[in-house]
C-alpha positions in Angstrom: -0.1 0.2 0.1 0.9 3.5 -0.6 0.2 6.7 1.9 1.6 10.1 2.5 3.5 11.4 5.3 1.7 14.7 4.9 0.7 14.8 8.4 4.6 14.4 9.5 6.2 17.8 10.0 8.8 18.4 7.6 12.4 19.1 8.7 13.6 22.8 8.0 16.9 21.6 5.9 16.0 18.4 4.4 18.2 16.4 1.9 17.5 16.6 -2.0 15.0 13.5 -3.3 17.5 11.4 -5.1 15.9 10.4 -8.4 17.1 7.5 -10.7 16.0 7.6 -14.2 15.5 4.4 -16.2 14.7 4.8 -20.0 16.1 3.3 -23.3 16.1 6.7 -25.2 19.5 8.8 -24.5 17.5 11.9 -25.5 14.6 11.2 -23.0 17.4 10.3 -20.2 18.9 13.4 -21.3 15.7 15.7 -21.0 14.2 14.1 -17.7 17.8 14.7 -16.0 17.8 18.7 -17.4 14.6 19.0 -16.5 15.3 17.6 -12.6 18.7 18.8 -12.3 17.2 22.6 -12.0 14.2 21.7 -9.6 15.0 22.8 -6.5 15.3 20.0 -3.6 15.8 17.0 -6.6 19.1 15.5 -7.1 19.6 13.3 -10.0 21.8 10.3 -8.9 22.2 8.3 -12.1 20.5 7.1 -15.2 20.1 3.6 -16.5 19.3 2.4 -20.2 17.9 -1.1 -19.0 16.2 -2.7 -16.5 19.6 -4.8 -15.5 21.6 -1.3 -15.3 18.5 -0.1 -13.1 18.9 -3.3 -10.8 22.4 -2.3 -10.2 22.1 1.3 -9.8 19.2 1.1 -7.6 21.8 -1.2 -4.9 24.6 1.4 -5.8 23.0 4.8 -5.2 19.8 3.9 -3.0 17.3 6.2 -5.3 14.4 7.8 -3.5 12.4 7.8 -6.6 12.7 6.0 -9.7 11.2 7.3 -13.3 10.6 4.1 -15.3 10.1 3.7 -18.9 7.3 1.2 -20.2 8.9 -0.3 -22.9 12.2 -1.2 -22.8 14.9 -3.9 -24.2 15.7 -6.9 -22.4 13.0 -6.4 -19.8 10.1 -4.4 -20.0 9.0 -2.0 -17.7 5.9 -4.4 -16.1 8.5 -7.2 -15.5 10.7 -5.0 -13.8 8.1 -3.0 -11.9 6.8 -6.2 -10.9 10.3 -7.9 -9.3 10.9 -4.0 -7.8 7.3 -4.0 -5.8 8.1 -7.6 -4.6 12.0 -7.5 -3.6 12.2 -3.6 -3.1 9.3 -1.3 -3.1 9.9 2.0 -3.9 8.2 5.0 -5.1 8.1 4.4 -8.9 7.0 7.2 -11.4 6.4 5.5 -15.1 7.2 7.0 -18.4 4.5 6.0 -21.2 3.1 6.7 -24.6 -0.3 8.0 -24.5 -2.0 5.5 -26.9 -4.3 2.6 -26.2 -1.3 0.2 -25.8 0.2 2.8 -23.5 -2.9 3.0 -21.6 -3.4 -0.7 -20.9 0.4 -1.1 -19.8 0.4 2.1 -17.6 -2.9 0.9 -16.0 -1.4 -2.7 -15.1 1.6 -0.6 -13.6 -0.6 1.6 -11.4 -2.3 -1.9 -10.5 1.5 -3.4 -9.2 2.2 -0.3 -7.2 3.1 2.5 -9.5 2.9 5.9 -7.8 2.1 7.6 -10.6 2.7 8.0 -14.4 4.1 10.9 -17.0 3.8 10.9 -20.9 6.6 10.4 -23.3 7.8 13.8 -23.7 7.0 14.7 -27.2 9.5 15.8 -30.3 8.1 19.1 -30.7 8.3 19.9 -26.7 10.2 23.3 -27.0 6.4 24.9 -27.2 5.2 22.9 -23.9 8.3 22.3 -22.2 7.3 24.7 -19.1 4.1 22.3 -18.9 5.8 19.3 -18.7 9.2 20.1 -16.5 6.3 21.6 -13.9 4.2 18.2 -14.3 7.2 16.0 -14.1 8.7 17.9 -10.9 5.2 17.6 -9.2 4.9 14.0 -9.7 8.4 13.4 -8.5 8.0 15.2 -5.2 4.5 13.6 -4.7 6.1 10.3 -5.3 8.7 11.0 -2.9 6.0 12.0 0.0 4.7 8.1 -0.7 5.6 5.4 1.7 5.6 2.1 -0.2 5.0 -1.4 0.9 5.9 -4.7 -0.8 3.4 -5.9 -3.4 1.7 -8.3 -1.5 0.7 -5.9 1.3 -0.2 -3.1 -1.2 -3.7 -1.5 -1.6 -4.9 0.4 -4.8 -3.4 3.5 -6.8 -3.4 6.7 -10.1 -3.0 10.8 -11.6 -4.0 13.2 -14.5 -3.4 15.7 -16.6 -3.3 19.3 -15.3 -4.7 22.7 -17.0 -5.0 26.4 -15.5 -6.4 26.8 -12.1 -9.9 27.8 -12.9 -12.8 27.4 -10.4 -16.1 25.4 -11.1 -17.5 28.5 -11.9 -16.0 29.0 -15.3 -18.1 25.5 -16.3 -21.2 25.6 -14.0 -22.4 28.8 -12.2 -23.3 28.1 -8.8 -27.3 28.1 -8.1 -29.5 29.6 -5.5 -30.1 27.3 -2.4 -33.9 27.8 -3.3 -33.4 26.3 -6.9 -32.7 23.0 -5.3 -34.4 20.3 -7.0 -37.6 18.4 -5.7 -36.6 14.5 -4.1 -37.1 11.6 -6.9 -37.2 8.2 -6.1 -33.9 7.4 -8.0 -30.6 7.9 -5.8 -26.9 8.5 -7.6 -23.6 8.3 -6.4 -21.0 10.5 -7.6 -17.0 9.4 -6.9 -14.2 11.6 -7.5 -10.4 10.6 -7.4 -7.0 11.1 -8.6 -3.6 10.3 -7.8 -4.5 6.2 -6.7 -7.5 6.7 -8.0 -7.9 3.8 -10.8 -7.0 1.1 -8.0 -9.4 3.1 -5.2 -12.0 3.2 -7.6 -12.0 -0.3 -8.5 -11.6 -1.5 -5.1 -15.3 0.3 -4.4 -16.8 -0.7 -7.6 -15.9 -4.8 -7.1 -17.8 -3.9 -3.6 -20.9 -2.8 -5.4 -23.8 -5.0 -5.8 -25.3 -5.2 -9.7 -28.4 -3.5 -8.4 -26.5 -0.4 -7.0 -27.7 3.1 -7.9 -26.3 4.7 -10.7 -22.9 5.7 -10.3 -20.9 8.8 -12.0 -17.4 9.2 -11.9 -14.7 11.9 -12.5 -10.9 10.2 -12.6 -8.4 12.7 -13.3 -6.9 10.8 -16.4 -5.5 11.3 -19.6 -8.3 11.0 -23.1 -6.3 8.0 -24.1 -6.9 6.2 -20.9 -10.3 6.8 -19.7 -12.1 4.1 -22.3 -9.5 1.5 -21.3 -9.9 2.0 -17.9 -13.8 2.0 -18.1 -13.4 -1.5 -20.0 -11.6 -2.6 -16.9 -14.0 -1.8 -14.8 -16.5 -3.5 -16.5 -14.6 -6.6 -17.1 -14.3 -7.1 -13.1 -17.4 -5.6 -11.3 -20.8 -6.7 -11.1 -22.3 -3.4 -12.2 -22.4 -2.1 -16.2 -19.5 0.1 -16.4 -18.8 2.4 -19.4 -17.0 5.6 -20.5 -20.1 8.4 -20.3 -21.7 9.7 -23.3 -23.5 13.0 -23.9 -27.3 12.3 -23.2 -26.7 8.9 -21.4 -29.8 8.2 -18.8 -28.1 7.1 -15.5 -29.7 3.7 -14.7 -29.4 1.8 -11.7 -26.7 -0.9 -11.7 -24.7 1.3 -14.2 -21.3 3.2 -14.1 -20.3 6.2 -16.2 -16.4 7.0 -15.8 -15.9 10.9 -17.4 -13.9 10.9 -20.6 -10.1 12.3 -20.1 -10.8 15.3 -21.8 -14.6 16.4 -21.0 -15.9 17.4 -17.6 -19.2 15.2 -16.9 -22.0 16.7 -15.4 -25.3 15.2 -14.1 -28.7 17.1 -15.3 -32.4 15.9 -15.1 -34.7 15.1 -17.6 -37.6 15.0 -15.9 -37.6 12.6 -12.9 -34.5 11.2 -14.7 -31.0 12.0 -14.5 -28.9 12.0 -17.6 -24.7 12.6 -18.2 -24.0 15.7 -19.9 -20.3 16.1 -21.2 -19.0 19.6 -21.5 -15.5 20.6 -23.1 -15.4 24.0 -20.9 -12.0 25.2 -19.4 -9.9 23.0 -17.0 -11.2 23.3 -13.3 -8.5 23.1 -11.0 -6.3 22.5 -13.4 -8.4 19.4 -14.8 -10.8 18.4 -17.1 -12.2 16.2 -16.3 -12.8 17.8 -12.9 -14.3 16.7 -9.4 -15.6 20.0 -8.5 -17.7 20.4 -11.9 -19.3 16.9 -11.4 -20.3 17.4 -7.5 -21.6 20.8 -8.4 -23.9 19.5 -11.0 -24.9 16.5 -8.5 -25.8 19.0 -5.5 -27.9 21.1 -8.0 -29.8 18.3 -9.7 -29.7 15.5 -7.1 -29.4 17.0 -4.0 -30.7 14.9 -1.0 -30.9 11.7 -3.5 -26.9 11.9 -3.7 -24.1 10.3 -2.0 -20.4 11.8 -3.0 -17.5 10.1 -2.4 -13.9 11.6 -2.6 -11.0 8.9 -2.7 -7.4 9.5 -2.7 -5.7 12.4 -4.9 -3.2 15.1 -4.6 -4.4 18.6 -4.6 -8.0 19.9 -4.0 -10.1 19.3 -6.5 -13.7 18.4 -5.1 -13.6 19.2 -1.6 -15.6 22.4 -2.4 -18.2 20.7 -4.8 -18.5 18.1 -1.9 -19.3 20.9 0.7 -21.8 22.2 -2.1 -23.4 18.5 -2.1 -23.8 18.3 1.8 -25.1 21.6 1.7 -28.0 20.7 -0.5 -28.8 17.7 1.7 -26.3 15.1 0.1 -24.6 12.5 2.0 -20.9 12.6 1.6 -17.7 10.1 2.6 -14.2 10.6 2.3 -11.3 8.0 2.1 -9.1 8.5 5.4 -5.3 9.1 5.3 -3.9 5.6 6.0 -5.3 4.1 3.3 -4.8 7.1 0.7 -2.2 7.4 -1.9 -1.9 11.0 -1.3 -4.5 12.3 1.1 -4.5 16.0 -0.4 -8.4 16.2 -2.2 -10.3 13.8 0.9 -8.2 15.5 3.3 -9.2 19.1 2.0 -12.4 18.2 2.2 -12.2 16.8 5.8 -10.8 20.1 6.8 -13.5 22.1 5.2 -16.4 20.1 6.8 -17.6 18.5 3.8 -17.0 15.1 4.7 -19.7 14.2 7.2 -17.9 10.2 6.9 -14.0 9.3 7.1 -13.5 5.8 6.1 -11.0 3.3 4.8 -10.7 2.2 1.7 -11.8 -1.1 2.3 -14.9 0.4 4.0 -16.0 2.7 1.4 -18.6 0.4 -0.6 -20.3 -0.6 2.5 -20.5 3.0 4.1 -22.0 3.9 0.5 -24.9 1.0 0.6 -25.5 1.9 4.2 -26.6 5.3 3.3 -28.0 4.6 0.0 -30.4 2.1 2.3 -30.8 5.1 5.0 -32.2 7.4 2.0 -34.6 4.9 0.8 -36.1 4.2 4.5 -36.2 8.3 5.1 -38.0 8.5 1.5 -40.5 5.7 2.8 -40.8 7.6 6.2 -41.7 10.8 4.3 -44.1 9.0 2.1 -45.9 7.5 4.7 -46.0 10.7 7.1 -46.5 13.2 4.3 -43.6 15.2 5.3 -40.9 17.3 3.2 -40.6 16.0 -0.4 
């Protein structure tokens, strides 16, 4: 399992993060080295062109973080990672191509215990070098704060693309509390996650029965990854899981994952819920944004919704969860001990947005208990003629 040490006070003068770069491309090794050497608090202690050289340099240099190429000669990155996480677990950031093949392999790596992933640098990188450098540095620093255990004692993990730090107002204006929707008989579950999220979402969906309320999901993930991720979830979970499409009705027993380049919103079509995709600006540097999803759920489902915020770096989703709570939704945050990064759920707790803070393995059970309570409340109101 990977958890963060965010709660521990950092010493005033902390030693640099020691990084080993493993990639079969000399150009990529040189580029990653130059970027990380220019970053404060990071030291590149070595480079390796293949897994065999990397194994020896890990023994000699004892790095804090490894960047690992997915496709290498002699031994591929996944085989090397599997051995590494079993014998000498350490924080790893995978370097992957953003293709369907790259997506599948990278999802395998995250399941094995990689903390995060980064796209392969593009040939025309000059125009976007600063953004790429910022992303690489941020991911290395996040990985360095993770505590890694052997593969057999781990629990689930992933991440996503970044952009400008707009708020949800840029995509979906905040509604007046007087415009809250009437309660319907349909319940809905909204889940948000980032770093560590692909495996955390899998853990939750695998524990939900096939007749669960409909689930809408915003996971920070690139466009090339969302469809393969949805297919993986559909293959292993009792519910039907798909990449969300604009206009799809949200049905019980189904889960809808936001495409990696669109915001996912929940809207009303009479008494039914519908998926709406939006190509607006990134919110909190992300598209899809959890804040956008949660705000739409607050406005259109209100007391009939359950919001869940899982592991992730940053603050996306915390304000949206508070809006859900204020509109009568029930809310759950993953606890620090089982989170890869307790940024997003931790921020929700700080804002007073999380009614319940539970371990990852208990999230699905809490969802079902809250959904059952919603049913009981609805039946009681129907019999007693209380509030709609």
